[in-house]
C-alpha positions as CSV (number, residue, x, y, z in Angstrom):
1,M,19.4,-24.0,9.3
2,K,16.4,-26.4,9.0
3,Y,16.4,-25.7,13.1
4,T,16.0,-21.7,11.5
5,L,13.2,-22.0,8.7
6,S,11.3,-24.2,11.3
7,L,11.4,-21.4,13.8
8,L,10.0,-19.3,10.9
9,L,7.8,-21.1,9.7
10,M,6.3,-21.3,13.5
11,G,6.8,-17.4,13.9
12,A,3.9,-17.3,10.9
13,L,1.8,-20.2,11.7
14,L,1.5,-18.2,15.2
15,G,0.5,-15.2,13.5
16,C,-2.8,-16.6,12.4
17,S,-3.6,-17.6,16.0
18,P,-3.9,-14.5,18.1
19,V,-4.4,-14.8,22.3
20,V,-7.9,-13.5,22.6
21,Y,-9.3,-12.6,26.2
22,Q,-12.6,-12.2,26.4
23,A,-14.1,-9.5,28.4
24,Q,-16.4,-10.6,32.1
25,K,-19.6,-8.7,31.5
26,P,-19.8,-7.9,35.6
27,V,-23.3,-8.7,37.1
28,S,-25.6,-5.4,37.3
29,P,-26.7,-4.8,40.5
30,P,-29.7,-6.3,41.5
31,I,-31.8,-3.0,41.3
32,L,-30.7,-3.0,37.7
33,K,-31.5,-6.6,36.8
34,D,-35.0,-6.3,35.3
35,I,-34.7,-2.9,33.4
36,P,-33.6,-3.3,29.9
37,E,-30.1,-2.1,28.6
38,A,-29.3,0.2,25.6
39,E,-27.6,-1.5,22.4
40,P,-24.5,-0.1,21.0
41,T,-24.7,2.0,18.0
42,T,-22.7,4.2,16.0
43,N,-25.9,5.9,14.0
44,A,-28.1,8.2,15.7
45,R,-31.2,6.7,17.2
46,E,-34.7,7.4,16.6
47,I,-36.2,8.9,20.0
48,S,-39.1,7.8,21.1
49,N,-41.1,10.3,23.0
50,P,-43.9,9.2,25.0
51,Q,-47.4,11.0,25.3
52,G,-50.0,11.2,27.9
53,V,-49.5,10.2,31.3
54,L,-46.4,9.0,32.4
55,N,-45.4,6.5,34.9
56,L,-41.9,5.4,36.9
57,K,-41.7,2.7,35.3
58,D,-41.6,3.5,31.6
59,A,-40.1,6.7,32.3
60,L,-37.1,4.2,33.6
61,A,-37.0,1.7,30.5
62,L,-36.8,5.0,28.4
63,A,-33.9,6.7,30.0
64,L,-32.1,3.0,29.9
65,V,-32.5,2.6,26.5
66,Q,-32.2,6.0,24.7
67,N,-29.6,7.8,27.3
68,P,-26.8,9.0,25.1
69,N,-24.6,9.1,27.9
70,L,-25.4,4.9,28.1
71,N,-23.9,4.6,23.7
72,V,-20.5,6.9,24.7
73,F,-20.0,3.9,27.7
74,N,-21.0,1.2,25.0
75,L,-18.7,2.8,22.5
76,Q,-16.5,2.5,24.9
77,I,-16.2,-0.4,25.3
78,R,-15.8,-1.6,22.2
79,I,-13.1,0.1,21.8
80,K,-11.5,-2.1,24.2
81,E,-12.4,-5.1,23.0
82,A,-10.8,-3.8,19.9
83,Q,-7.6,-3.0,21.7
84,T,-7.7,-6.4,23.4
85,L,-7.4,-8.2,19.9
86,Q,-4.8,-5.8,18.6
87,S,-2.7,-6.7,21.6
88,G,-2.8,-10.8,21.1
89,L,-1.7,-10.5,17.6
90,F,1.3,-11.9,16.7
91,P,4.3,-10.0,15.3
92,N,4.6,-9.6,11.8
93,P,7.4,-11.0,10.1
94,E,10.1,-8.7,8.1
95,F,11.1,-9.0,4.9
96,G,14.4,-8.0,3.6
97,L,16.3,-7.8,0.2
98,E,19.9,-6.6,0.3
99,T,22.5,-6.0,-2.3
100,E,26.4,-5.6,-1.7
101,N,29.0,-5.2,-3.5
102,I,27.6,-3.0,-6.5
103,A,28.6,0.5,-8.2
104,G,32.0,0.2,-6.9
105,S,35.6,0.3,-8.6
106,G,37.8,-2.2,-10.2
107,G,36.1,-5.7,-10.0
108,F,33.4,-4.6,-7.8
109,N,31.9,-2.0,-11.1
110,G,28.6,-2.4,-12.0
111,L,26.9,-6.1,-11.2
112,N,29.9,-8.3,-12.2
113,A,30.6,-9.1,-7.9
114,S,27.2,-8.1,-6.5
115,E,25.9,-10.5,-3.3
116,T,21.9,-10.6,-3.1
117,T,20.3,-11.6,-0.6
118,V,16.6,-12.1,0.4
119,S,15.9,-12.9,4.0
120,L,12.7,-13.2,6.3
121,G,13.2,-12.4,10.0
122,Q,10.9,-13.2,13.3
123,L,10.7,-11.1,16.3
124,I,10.5,-13.8,19.4
125,E,8.3,-12.3,22.3
126,L,9.8,-14.6,25.2
127,A,8.2,-15.0,28.7
128,G,4.7,-14.5,27.5
129,K,4.6,-11.2,27.0
130,R,1.6,-11.4,24.3
131,E,-0.4,-13.0,26.7
132,K,0.4,-11.1,29.5
133,R,-0.5,-7.7,27.4
134,A,-4.1,-9.8,26.2
135,R,-4.5,-10.1,29.4
136,V,-4.1,-6.8,30.8
137,A,-5.9,-5.4,27.2
138,A,-9.2,-8.1,28.6
139,L,-9.4,-6.3,32.5
140,Q,-9.2,-2.6,30.6
141,S,-12.4,-3.7,28.6
142,D,-13.9,-5.3,32.2
143,L,-13.6,-1.9,33.8
144,A,-15.2,-0.4,30.9
145,F,-17.9,-2.8,31.6
146,W,-17.7,-1.5,35.1
147,D,-18.3,2.4,34.1
148,Y,-21.0,1.4,31.6
149,T,-22.7,-0.1,35.1
150,Q,-22.0,2.7,37.0
151,A,-23.1,4.9,34.3
152,R,-26.8,2.5,34.3
153,L,-27.1,3.0,37.9
154,N,-26.5,6.8,37.9
155,I,-29.2,7.7,35.1
156,F,-31.2,5.6,36.9
157,T,-30.6,7.5,39.9
158,D,-31.2,10.7,38.1
159,V,-34.6,9.7,36.3
160,M,-35.5,8.6,39.5
161,E,-35.4,12.2,41.0
162,A,-36.5,13.9,37.6
163,F,-39.7,11.7,38.0
164,A,-39.8,13.0,41.8
165,A,-39.1,16.4,41.0
166,T,-42.0,16.6,38.1
167,L,-44.2,14.7,40.3
168,A,-43.7,17.3,43.3
169,A,-43.9,20.3,41.3
170,Q,-47.2,19.1,40.0
171,Q,-48.6,18.9,43.3
172,R,-47.3,22.1,44.4
173,V,-49.2,23.6,41.0
174,A,-52.2,21.4,42.4
175,I,-52.1,22.8,46.1
176,Q,-52.0,26.7,44.9
177,E,-54.7,26.7,42.3
178,E,-56.9,25.6,45.2
179,F,-55.0,28.3,47.8
180,L,-56.1,30.5,44.8
181,R,-59.2,29.3,44.7
182,I,-60.0,29.6,48.4
183,T,-58.5,33.4,48.4
184,Q,-60.7,34.2,45.5
185,G,-63.9,33.0,47.7
186,F,-63.0,34.6,50.2
187,K,-62.2,37.9,48.9
188,D,-66.1,37.6,47.0
189,K,-67.3,37.6,50.4
190,I,-64.9,40.4,51.3
191,D,-66.4,42.4,48.5
192,R,-69.8,41.8,49.6
193,R,-69.0,43.1,53.3
194,V,-67.9,45.7,52.2
195,K,-70.9,47.0,49.5
196,A,-72.7,46.3,52.3
197,G,-70.9,48.9,54.2
198,R,-70.3,45.9,57.4
199,L,-66.4,46.3,56.3
200,S,-63.9,48.7,55.4
201,P,-63.0,49.2,51.9
202,A,-59.0,48.6,53.2
203,E,-60.1,45.0,54.0
204,A,-61.3,44.4,50.0
205,I,-57.7,45.9,49.1
206,R,-55.9,43.4,51.4
207,A,-58.1,40.7,50.0
208,Q,-57.2,41.8,46.7
209,I,-53.1,41.8,47.2
210,L,-52.7,38.3,48.4
211,V,-54.8,36.9,45.5
212,N,-52.5,38.7,43.6
213,N,-49.7,37.6,44.9
214,T,-51.6,33.5,45.3
215,G,-51.6,34.0,41.5
216,V,-47.8,35.2,40.5
217,R,-46.5,32.2,42.9
218,L,-49.1,29.8,41.2
219,A,-47.7,31.5,37.9
220,G,-43.9,31.1,39.1
221,L,-44.8,27.5,40.0
222,K,-46.4,26.4,36.5
223,K,-42.8,27.7,35.2
224,E,-41.1,25.3,37.5
225,L,-43.0,22.5,36.0
226,R,-42.6,23.4,33.0
227,N,-38.5,23.1,33.6
228,A,-39.3,19.9,35.6
229,R,-40.8,18.5,33.1
230,Y,-38.1,19.1,30.0
231,R,-35.2,17.7,32.9
232,L,-37.3,14.2,32.9
233,A,-37.4,14.5,28.9
234,A,-34.0,15.1,28.6
235,T,-33.0,11.7,30.2
236,W,-34.3,9.7,27.4
237,N,-32.8,12.5,24.9
238,S,-35.7,14.3,24.1
239,T,-35.6,17.7,23.9
240,E,-39.6,18.7,24.0
241,P,-41.8,16.6,26.7
242,A,-44.9,15.3,24.6
243,F,-46.2,13.5,28.1
244,S,-49.2,15.4,29.3
245,A,-48.1,14.3,33.2
246,V,-46.7,11.9,35.4
247,S,-48.4,9.5,37.8
248,G,-47.4,8.6,40.8
249,S,-46.6,8.4,44.5
250,L,-44.1,10.5,46.7
251,D,-44.6,7.8,49.9
252,Y,-42.3,5.3,51.1
253,T,-43.5,2.8,53.6
254,L,-41.0,1.5,55.0
255,K,-38.4,0.4,58.0
256,L,-34.8,0.8,57.4
257,P,-32.7,-2.2,57.7
258,E,-29.5,-2.3,60.2
259,K,-26.6,0.6,59.7
260,A,-24.3,-3.2,59.7
261,S,-26.5,-4.6,57.0
262,L,-26.5,-1.4,54.7
263,L,-22.7,-1.3,55.2
264,E,-22.7,-4.6,53.9
265,K,-24.6,-4.3,50.7
266,L,-22.2,-1.6,49.4
267,N,-20.6,-4.0,47.8
268,N,-23.2,-3.9,45.4
269,N,-21.8,-0.5,44.4
270,P,-20.1,-0.3,40.8
271,M,-17.8,2.2,42.0
272,L,-16.5,-0.5,45.1
273,A,-17.6,-3.8,42.8
274,R,-15.0,-2.8,40.2
275,W,-12.2,-2.3,42.9
276,T,-11.7,-6.5,42.3
277,T,-11.3,-6.2,38.6
278,E,-8.8,-2.7,39.2
279,L,-6.1,-4.7,41.0
280,E,-6.6,-8.1,38.7
281,A,-5.8,-5.6,36.0
282,N,-2.6,-3.7,38.4
283,K,-1.3,-7.7,38.9
284,A,-1.0,-7.7,35.5
285,E,0.6,-4.7,34.2
286,K,3.0,-5.7,37.2
287,E,3.2,-9.2,35.6
288,L,3.8,-7.4,31.6
289,A,6.2,-5.5,32.9
290,E,8.4,-8.0,34.9
291,A,8.5,-9.7,31.7
292,G,9.8,-7.2,30.0
293,A,12.6,-6.9,31.6
294,I,13.5,-10.3,29.4
295,P,15.0,-9.5,26.3
296,D,13.5,-10.7,22.7
297,P,15.6,-12.6,20.0
298,F,15.2,-11.7,16.6
299,I,16.0,-14.2,14.2
300,S,16.1,-13.9,10.2
301,G,17.2,-17.0,7.5
302,G,17.3,-16.5,3.7
303,F,18.8,-16.8,0.6
304,R,22.2,-15.2,-1.4
305,Y,22.8,-15.6,-4.6
306,F,27.0,-14.6,-5.6
307,N,26.8,-12.7,-8.9
308,E,30.1,-13.3,-10.1
309,S,30.8,-17.1,-9.8
310,G,26.9,-18.4,-10.2
311,D,26.8,-20.1,-7.0
312,N,24.3,-19.3,-3.7
313,A,23.9,-20.0,-0.2
314,F,21.6,-20.0,3.0
315,V,22.5,-17.4,5.4
316,A,20.7,-17.0,8.8
317,G,21.2,-14.4,12.0
318,I,19.7,-13.8,15.3
319,S,20.2,-10.3,17.5
320,I,19.7,-10.5,21.2
321,P,19.6,-7.2,22.8
322,I,22.1,-7.1,26.4
323,P,19.9,-6.1,29.2
324,L,22.9,-4.2,30.3
325,F,21.5,-0.8,31.4
326,N,17.5,-1.2,30.3
327,R,15.8,-3.7,32.4
328,N,12.7,-2.6,32.4
329,Q,13.4,-1.7,36.5
330,G,11.5,1.9,35.8
331,A,8.2,0.2,35.0
332,I,8.5,-2.5,37.1
333,E,8.9,-0.1,39.9
334,E,6.0,2.2,38.8
335,A,3.6,-0.8,38.7
336,R,4.4,-1.8,41.8
337,V,3.4,1.2,43.2
338,R,0.4,1.2,41.0
339,M,-0.9,-1.4,42.7
340,E,-0.1,-0.3,46.6
341,Q,-1.8,3.1,45.1
342,S,-4.9,1.5,44.1
343,R,-5.2,-0.6,47.4
344,W,-5.5,2.7,49.2
345,K,-7.4,4.2,46.0
346,K,-10.0,1.1,47.4
347,R,-10.2,2.5,50.8
348,V,-10.3,5.6,50.1
349,V,-13.7,4.8,47.9
350,E,-14.9,2.3,51.0
351,N,-14.8,5.1,53.2
352,N,-16.1,8.4,51.3
353,L,-19.2,5.8,50.5
354,S,-19.7,4.4,53.9
355,S,-19.8,8.6,55.5
356,R,-22.0,9.1,52.6
357,L,-24.8,6.0,53.5
358,N,-24.3,7.7,56.6
359,Q,-25.0,11.0,56.2
360,L,-28.2,9.7,54.0
361,I,-29.5,7.8,57.2
362,T,-29.0,10.7,59.4
363,S,-30.8,12.8,56.9
364,L,-33.6,10.4,56.4
365,N,-34.4,9.6,60.2
366,R,-34.5,13.6,61.0
367,L,-36.6,14.0,57.7
368,A,-38.8,11.0,59.0
369,E,-39.2,12.5,62.4
370,E,-40.6,15.8,60.6
371,K,-43.2,14.0,58.3
372,D,-44.6,12.2,61.4
373,S,-44.5,15.9,63.1
374,L,-46.7,17.2,60.1
375,E,-48.8,14.4,59.7
376,K,-49.9,13.9,63.4
377,G,-49.8,17.4,64.9
378,I,-49.2,20.4,62.4
379,L,-51.2,19.6,59.7
380,P,-54.4,18.4,61.9
381,K,-54.3,21.5,64.0
382,S,-53.7,23.8,60.9
383,E,-56.7,22.7,59.6
384,Q,-58.5,22.9,62.8
385,A,-57.5,26.1,63.3
386,L,-58.5,27.2,59.7
387,K,-62.1,26.2,60.3
388,V,-62.5,27.7,63.7
389,I,-61.1,30.8,62.7
390,T,-63.0,30.7,59.9
391,D,-66.2,30.0,61.6
392,G,-65.8,33.0,64.4
393,F,-64.9,35.5,61.1
394,E,-68.4,34.9,59.9
395,L,-69.5,35.4,63.4
396,G,-67.3,38.8,63.6
397,K,-65.4,37.1,66.3
398,F,-62.1,37.4,64.1
399,Q,-60.4,39.7,61.4
400,F,-59.7,39.0,58.0
401,L,-56.4,39.5,58.6
402,D,-56.5,36.4,61.7
403,V,-58.0,34.4,58.6
404,M,-55.5,35.0,56.0
405,D,-52.8,34.2,58.0
406,A,-54.7,30.5,59.3
407,Q,-55.1,30.2,55.9
408,R,-51.3,30.8,54.8
409,T,-50.1,28.9,57.8
410,L,-52.4,25.9,56.6
411,F,-51.2,26.3,52.7
412,E,-47.6,26.2,53.8
413,A,-47.8,23.3,56.0
414,R,-48.7,21.5,53.2
415,E,-46.1,22.4,51.2
416,R,-44.1,22.3,53.7
417,Y,-45.4,18.5,54.1
418,L,-44.4,17.8,50.0
419,D,-41.3,18.9,50.1
420,V,-40.2,16.6,53.1
421,R,-41.6,13.6,51.2
422,L,-40.2,14.6,48.3
423,G,-36.8,14.8,50.2
424,L,-37.7,11.4,51.8
425,F,-38.1,10.0,48.4
426,N,-34.6,11.1,47.2
427,L,-32.6,9.9,50.1
428,V,-34.1,6.3,49.5
429,V,-33.4,6.9,45.8
430,Q,-29.6,8.0,47.1
431,I,-29.6,5.0,49.3
432,E,-30.5,2.7,46.6
433,N,-28.2,3.7,44.3
434,L,-24.8,3.3,47.0
435,I,-26.1,-0.2,48.1
436,G,-27.5,-1.2,44.3
437,Q,-30.8,-2.5,45.1
438,K,-34.3,-1.4,46.3
439,L,-35.1,-1.4,50.6
């Protein structure tokens, strides 16, 4: 009897000391180390909306603190931490009150022959179930940290691409405004020659059509710039951009490392790095399932009062499930298969990341060659051709259509050059997203 009460007392004391596992926050990829993190909050945060000219560094800092998606992941981490705390708590003891032999017939009428028992019971978890359960919950919390890290990396990439799109849209507008000024000036020359009778009025009509088309395209590019500004502002949770412009460059001067070196750096990617924790969690779940095959005893002890004689006595009991049919074999097999499935999932992620990296490298090399061709051949030759044709037009050697075609060719080449630089910028950003660090 003393031994039973001692076990109950031990269980009560253990109930005050939960098993606590601290989640291990993963190391951020190198590309994110110098950028502040969002603090989790359940209240609406006042949004900081920058004004004036915005640079890339400030845009990144704003987005990685104010983006609402990060707060979702931060709160998910807190949920997992609360689940970890709950899983480490000892089962509550059970209080029992039982009265027998009452309201019967004969000598058992009323309460004369009643027996009243007051008891306290406790489930004793064996095989370290509580510790294993807390370990599984803690590893799930670790995985929530990995999800948060991946979300930060994705937002970093979104800001880089949105900023580059805004910068490119600004430059497209500037190119088209210059083209409009040139076409308008050229039209004025045509008008003067028509008035002087040196050109057909049809030439003036053609010049006006070119000016009108250029103006329509400029209006469309300004709308695209507006959309790009809204997309960028949305990354820091602003519904109305307050900045006037963005400043920066789309030019990257770099030489890619060897492909083998880039493939090794894929281990920095949270989508791949998290699988170490994922496999540990699967192993912990299997150990918990195996522990579930061992039955847990329920012990109880108490005090019984015999109303008829006025005597009293202690009572004690124990109940143990018999693992005859259910030995948790289904859960154990499920956990084993999940471990095997996770190994294959990791291979799938590795293959997908490697394939994506190879595609990005190929595209980057192709655009780099096109950029080189534009810089060294197409752009200077287009500028030279426009000058020759414009000078020849002044001397009457070329027609208006020749000048118009040369102008269009030059400005289309400039726009293509801008598109290529933007494409290279985005490819570099996407490669950096995969390897988790700057090139």
